[in-house]
Phi, psi and omega in degrees: 000318187280321181289337181289337179079010180273140176283318179242113189257027174274138165279143187268286181054023180073015185245153163243095192290321184313303183296323178296314175306308184293315179295306186272312181293321177292320180293321182298315181299317179293332177271358174078027181275121180295137180301334185277351195278163178294334177292325183293323178300329176285325180289320179305320179299330177287337180260317186243127178299149175292332194264018169296145182283164175300327180286321177297315182295319180300312181299319179297322180292323176297317180292318178298323176304319182291309183297322183276024182261116178311315184299324178290316176300317177303314179307307187298320179294317180292323178299315178300314182292321174305319181285355187078018183253158175282130177292147174299154172300147179304133181246341182308316181297324179286324174298316176299321183293314182300316176304311180298316178301307183301315182296322181292324190244358182232000000 
């Protein structure tokens, strides 16, 4: 993320993925739903639209690989601490679940 030089590293697609991933992916993870399962396919549809092109899906997977990196999350946690702010709760496990589900079903 830092090396790309982009200030805003979110893919838009008309979505704000973080809350959706934390809500649906986090719940699936806590309920022990395997990313490869049929139930995961339904949950995936709540997070990522079905109509993404193959090119958009590939770009999304590349972005998720970056977002689901624990070192990137740790960087943001430390940056918040340096600014005197409370870090956000861990999101990487939910993003890892989403990434696995996306790879399994698309």
